[in-house]
C-alpha angles and dihedrals in degrees: 000000000000119000119268115264127234116254095260092049091047093054092046091049091044091053090049091047092050092048094046094046094049096043100044108028108007084225136142134276115209122209119196135175136191137167113266102224118199109209093188094060115073101179114125094221095061091040092055093054113025125184115264124238110216118195133184125191133176094230092234102183091177091073108104120249102243090204091076123078093225092057091048090055091050091050094048092050096048095035094228140042132223099264130210114242110240128181130171144176135186118232121198119223090251093055097041100095093049092045092051092047091054093044090051092049091048093051094043090051089050092048092050091052098045104028121272121246113261111256 
């Protein structure tokens, strides 16, 4: 798995991903988050507020599922597979509020320029 990006790199890559996905495929971009638990650290302070792993993917459903034999044959014949774009960053508890504020602003700006989903 590629290394996690810094926050600036993540926002730059996310902007590029959003632009590319909407212009080329009119597809979706998925944002996920989960706590990044450190099993080596046993302090209660870090366990109560772990860092958060933020991921964004382009939802490329055309990428073959490498768990199936048919997809493996296609990949071996062509030499490569259409890959899903994946970016991620780790946000510390202290930076979480500022990160979410910037993410919200970025997505609201994008929605105002391209038409927000009706809610």
